[in-house]
C-alpha positions as CSV (number, residue, x, y, z in Angstrom):
1,M,-54.9,-4.2,-53.6
2,F,-51.7,-2.7,-54.9
3,E,-52.5,1.1,-53.5
4,V,-53.8,-0.6,-50.5
5,L,-50.2,-2.5,-50.0
6,L,-48.2,0.6,-51.1
7,L,-49.9,3.1,-48.6
8,G,-49.5,0.4,-45.6
9,G,-45.6,0.0,-46.6
10,I,-45.6,3.9,-46.6
11,T,-47.3,4.2,-43.1
12,A,-45.2,1.3,-41.6
13,F,-42.1,3.3,-43.1
14,V,-43.1,6.8,-41.4
15,V,-44.6,5.1,-37.8
16,S,-40.9,3.2,-38.0
17,A,-39.2,7.0,-38.9
18,V,-41.0,8.6,-35.7
19,L,-40.5,6.0,-33.6
20,R,-36.8,5.3,-34.0
21,Q,-36.4,9.2,-33.7
22,L,-38.6,9.6,-30.9
23,I,-37.9,6.4,-28.6
24,A,-34.9,4.6,-30.3
25,K,-32.7,7.4,-30.6
26,P,-33.0,8.9,-26.6
27,I,-32.9,5.4,-25.2
28,Q,-29.5,4.6,-27.1
29,G,-28.5,7.9,-26.2
30,F,-29.4,7.0,-22.4
31,V,-27.4,3.5,-22.6
32,S,-24.4,5.8,-23.9
33,A,-24.4,8.1,-21.2
34,L,-25.1,4.8,-18.7
35,R,-22.0,3.1,-19.9
36,S,-19.8,6.5,-19.8
37,V,-21.0,6.9,-16.2
38,A,-20.6,3.1,-15.2
39,A,-16.6,3.9,-16.5
40,G,-16.5,6.8,-14.6
41,D,-17.3,9.7,-16.5
42,L,-19.5,11.5,-14.4
43,S,-19.6,14.7,-16.7
44,V,-22.2,13.4,-18.8
45,I,-25.5,14.6,-19.5
46,A,-28.6,12.7,-20.8
47,R,-30.6,14.7,-23.4
48,T,-33.6,14.4,-25.2
49,R,-36.1,16.2,-26.8
50,S,-39.1,13.4,-26.8
51,C,-41.9,13.0,-25.1
52,R,-42.3,13.7,-21.3
53,E,-41.9,10.1,-20.2
54,L,-38.6,9.9,-21.6
55,S,-37.8,13.6,-20.4
56,Y,-38.6,12.2,-17.0
57,L,-35.8,9.7,-17.5
58,A,-33.5,11.8,-18.6
59,D,-33.8,13.7,-15.8
60,Q,-33.8,11.0,-13.4
61,I,-30.3,9.6,-15.0
62,N,-29.2,13.4,-14.5
63,S,-30.1,13.4,-10.9
64,M,-28.2,9.8,-10.7
65,T,-25.0,10.7,-12.3
66,E,-24.9,14.2,-10.2
67,A,-26.0,12.3,-6.8
68,L,-22.9,9.6,-7.8
69,D,-20.5,13.0,-8.6
70,H,-20.9,14.5,-4.9
71,A,-20.3,11.0,-3.5
72,Q,-17.4,10.6,-5.4
73,R,-15.8,14.0,-4.7
74,D,-16.5,13.4,-0.9
75,H,-14.7,10.2,-0.8
76,R,-12.1,11.6,-2.3
77,V,-12.0,14.6,0.5
78,H,-12.0,11.6,2.8
79,M,-9.4,9.6,1.4
80,E,-7.4,12.5,1.2
81,K,-7.4,13.7,4.8
82,A,-7.3,9.9,5.9
83,R,-3.7,10.2,4.0
84,Q,-3.0,13.3,5.9
85,I,-3.7,11.1,8.8
86,Q,-1.2,8.4,7.8
87,Q,1.2,10.6,6.9
88,N,1.3,11.8,10.5
89,L,1.9,8.9,12.0
90,R,5.1,8.4,10.1
91,P,8.0,8.7,12.4
92,T,10.8,11.3,12.9
93,V,14.1,9.7,11.4
94,N,16.1,12.6,11.9
95,G,18.4,13.7,14.6
96,L,18.9,9.5,15.8
97,V,22.0,9.5,17.8
98,G,24.5,6.8,16.5
99,I,22.1,5.6,13.5
100,D,21.7,6.9,9.9
101,V,17.9,6.1,9.3
102,A,16.0,7.3,5.8
103,E,12.7,5.8,4.4
104,L,10.8,5.0,1.3
105,F,6.7,4.9,2.0
106,E,4.8,4.6,-1.2
107,P,1.0,3.3,-0.7
108,A,-0.4,1.6,-3.6
109,D,-3.8,3.2,-2.7
110,D,-4.5,6.9,-1.3
111,V,-3.7,4.9,2.3
112,G,-1.8,1.7,2.7
113,G,-1.5,-1.5,4.9
114,D,2.3,-1.0,5.5
115,Y,3.6,0.2,8.6
116,Y,7.3,1.1,9.4
117,D,8.3,2.8,13.0
118,V,11.6,4.0,14.0
119,I,11.1,3.8,18.4
120,P,13.8,5.3,20.8
121,L,14.2,2.8,23.3
122,S,16.3,3.3,26.9
123,D,20.0,3.5,26.9
124,G,20.3,4.5,23.0
125,Q,18.9,2.0,21.8
126,Y,16.4,1.9,18.9
127,L,13.5,-0.4,17.6
128,L,12.9,-0.4,14.4
129,C,9.9,-1.9,12.4
130,V,8.4,-3.1,9.3
131,A,5.2,-4.6,9.1
132,D,2.4,-5.9,6.0
133,V,-1.1,-6.2,6.6
134,S,-2.8,-8.3,4.0
135,G,-4.7,-6.4,2.0
136,H,-4.9,-2.9,0.6
137,G,-7.1,0.6,1.2
138,V,-9.3,1.6,4.3
139,P,-9.4,-1.6,6.3
140,A,-5.9,-2.4,5.8
141,A,-4.7,1.0,6.9
142,M,-6.9,0.5,10.0
143,A,-5.1,-2.6,11.0
144,A,-1.4,-1.1,10.5
145,T,-2.6,1.9,12.7
146,L,-3.5,-0.6,15.2
147,L,-0.1,-2.3,15.3
148,K,1.2,1.2,15.7
149,A,-0.1,1.4,18.8
150,F,0.3,-2.2,20.0
151,V,4.3,-1.9,19.0
152,S,4.3,1.6,20.9
153,E,2.7,-0.2,23.8
154,A,4.7,-3.3,24.1
155,A,8.0,-1.2,23.5
156,K,7.2,0.1,26.8
157,K,7.2,-2.9,28.8
158,S,10.1,-4.6,27.1
159,S,13.0,-3.9,24.7
160,S,13.3,-7.6,23.4
161,P,12.3,-8.0,19.8
162,A,10.8,-11.5,20.6
163,Q,8.7,-10.2,23.8
164,I,7.5,-7.3,21.6
165,L,6.2,-9.4,18.9
166,T,4.3,-12.2,21.1
167,D,2.3,-9.2,22.6
168,V,1.7,-7.4,19.7
169,N,0.6,-10.8,18.4
170,E,-1.9,-11.4,21.4
171,R,-3.4,-8.1,21.0
172,Y,-3.6,-8.4,17.6
173,C,-5.7,-11.7,17.7
174,E,-7.7,-10.1,20.0
175,Y,-9.1,-6.8,18.1
176,V,-8.6,-7.8,14.3
177,M,-11.0,-9.7,12.1
178,M,-10.2,-13.3,11.4
179,G,-8.1,-13.5,8.1
180,H,-6.7,-10.0,8.3
181,F,-3.2,-11.1,8.6
182,A,0.0,-9.1,9.2
183,T,3.9,-10.0,9.1
184,M,6.0,-8.2,11.0
185,T,9.9,-7.7,11.8
186,L,11.6,-6.0,14.7
187,L,14.9,-4.6,15.5
188,V,16.8,-3.5,18.3
189,V,19.9,-1.7,17.2
190,D,22.4,-0.4,20.1
191,P,24.8,2.1,18.3
192,K,26.8,2.1,21.4
193,R,27.4,-1.8,22.3
194,R,27.2,-2.5,18.2
195,Q,24.6,-5.4,18.7
196,L,21.9,-6.0,16.6
197,T,18.5,-8.2,18.2
198,Y,15.9,-8.9,15.8
199,A,12.6,-11.3,15.5
200,N,10.2,-12.2,12.5
201,A,6.4,-12.7,12.0
202,G,6.7,-13.7,8.7
203,H,7.8,-11.0,7.2
204,E,10.3,-10.1,4.2
205,F,14.1,-10.9,5.8
206,P,16.2,-7.9,6.3
207,F,19.5,-7.4,4.3
208,L,22.6,-7.2,6.7
209,Q,25.8,-5.6,5.6
210,I,29.1,-5.2,7.7
211,G,31.7,-3.2,6.5
212,R,32.3,-4.3,3.2
213,E,31.0,-8.0,3.3
214,T,28.5,-9.4,1.4
215,P,25.0,-8.6,2.4
216,V,23.3,-11.5,4.5
217,R,19.7,-12.4,5.1
218,L,18.5,-12.6,8.9
219,N,16.5,-15.5,8.6
220,V,15.4,-16.2,12.0
221,G,11.5,-15.8,11.6
222,D,7.8,-17.5,12.9
223,L,4.4,-17.5,12.4
224,I,2.7,-14.4,10.7
225,L,0.7,-12.3,13.3
226,G,-3.3,-12.6,13.7
227,V,-3.2,-16.8,13.3
228,E,-2.7,-18.3,16.6
229,D,-3.0,-16.0,19.8
230,D,-0.4,-18.0,21.7
231,T,2.6,-18.1,19.7
232,H,5.6,-17.2,21.5
233,Y,8.4,-15.7,18.9
234,R,12.1,-16.3,19.0
235,E,15.0,-13.7,18.5
236,E,18.7,-13.6,17.6
237,T,21.3,-11.1,18.6
238,I,24.5,-10.7,16.0
239,Q,27.7,-8.2,17.3
240,L,28.7,-5.5,14.6
241,G,31.9,-4.9,15.0
242,E,32.3,-2.6,12.3
243,A,30.3,0.0,10.0
244,A,26.9,-1.8,9.3
245,R,23.8,-0.8,7.3
246,L,20.3,-2.4,7.5
247,V,17.8,-3.0,4.7
248,I,14.1,-3.7,5.4
249,V,11.8,-3.8,2.5
250,S,8.0,-5.0,2.1
251,D,6.9,-7.7,-0.3
252,G,6.2,-4.5,-2.6
253,V,9.9,-4.4,-3.3
254,T,10.7,-7.6,-3.8
255,E,7.5,-8.7,-5.6
256,A,7.2,-5.3,-8.2
257,F,6.9,-6.2,-11.3
258,D,7.9,-4.8,-14.6
259,P,6.0,-5.1,-17.9
260,S,7.0,-8.6,-19.2
261,E,5.9,-9.8,-15.3
262,E,9.4,-10.0,-14.0
263,Q,9.8,-9.9,-10.4
264,Y,12.3,-7.2,-8.6
265,G,13.8,-10.4,-6.3
266,T,16.2,-10.1,-3.5
267,E,19.5,-10.3,-5.8
268,R,18.8,-6.8,-7.2
269,I,18.6,-5.3,-3.3
270,E,22.2,-7.3,-2.7
271,Q,23.4,-6.4,-5.8
272,L,22.8,-2.8,-5.4
273,M,24.1,-2.5,-1.5
274,N,27.4,-3.9,-3.0
275,T,27.2,-1.3,-5.6
276,V,26.7,2.0,-3.9
277,K,28.9,1.7,-0.5
278,R,30.1,5.2,0.6
279,C,27.0,6.9,1.0
280,N,24.4,7.9,3.7
281,A,20.7,6.6,4.5
282,R,19.1,8.7,2.4
283,E,21.7,8.3,-0.5
284,L,21.0,4.6,-0.7
285,V,17.2,4.9,-0.2
286,E,17.4,7.2,-3.4
287,A,19.4,4.9,-5.3
288,F,16.7,2.1,-4.7
289,E,13.8,4.3,-5.6
290,S,15.7,4.8,-8.8
291,S,16.7,1.1,-9.6
292,I,12.7,0.3,-8.4
293,E,11.4,3.1,-10.4
294,T,13.7,1.8,-13.7
295,F,12.9,-1.8,-13.2
296,R,9.4,-1.1,-13.3
297,R,9.1,0.6,-16.8
298,G,6.1,2.6,-15.8
299,R,4.2,-0.1,-14.6
300,K,2.2,0.7,-11.7
301,A,2.9,-0.6,-8.3
302,F,0.3,-3.4,-7.2
303,D,1.3,-3.4,-3.7
304,D,2.6,-1.0,-1.0
305,T,6.3,0.0,-1.3
306,T,8.4,0.4,1.9
307,L,11.7,0.3,2.6
308,L,13.8,1.4,5.4
309,V,17.6,1.7,5.8
310,A,19.7,1.8,9.2
311,Q,23.5,2.6,9.1
312,L,25.7,2.6,12.1
313,A,29.3,4.8,11.3
314,V,32.4,3.4,11.9
315,V,33.5,3.6,15.3
């Protein structure tokens, strides 16, 4: 009896060792490979010298990984093309007469939902626009592209920011799915008459600094775009007697976070405008870029970052 039990124990041990070598270890290797694929590592290869069935399973895992790798590479190529298209849609801000404009545009993804524009109007006026579509990635970028087309079309019919916003909102409600809201601020700058007219659809209030005065917020605003197609927007006109500059931002600037969860906010923008006074628009944008980067302390931006600076020279 003892010999029989001993022989049975030895047999069970041998069978267990064989099963572990032929089945358990290969399956553990497959699980490890699948976890690596799930984590984004598509370079792993499942291998086994076990039975035909497990070899077939390894081949199928490797085929799946290879297909995912091809799909990911195609995705990267397409997103790079989309990024280039969006970059090509950015306006030219050089060579403008009577106004100095510079911008900071950093999408959080390959493409972004922020949109900005500088459109020359009749009689030497310029339309400045900054908009922010809810969400990220391709859907937001497509909606932002529609906004660019709507603004360009409306600006051919009117130079009134309120009327342009009203027209844009009507078209936006017609063509964009419910829930894809957007904010937008429009400012018409007249360098000859030293005049500014603006309207706002739920966007961050722009900052205006006249001469050496303390920056103020342009706080006339109405409903965001995409809620009610019959919304009529208001506008306000301000006389710019001396040298003046505008800073227009998206919430990716004011709501930037540092590692301790503190927001960049609006006070830092006003402080920097007060500190950096004698400079051109590009130098002021670079000062903001450095300030935001220092504030983040390496933390990745979770939202698109857009900042537009426009300065009028002293008459």
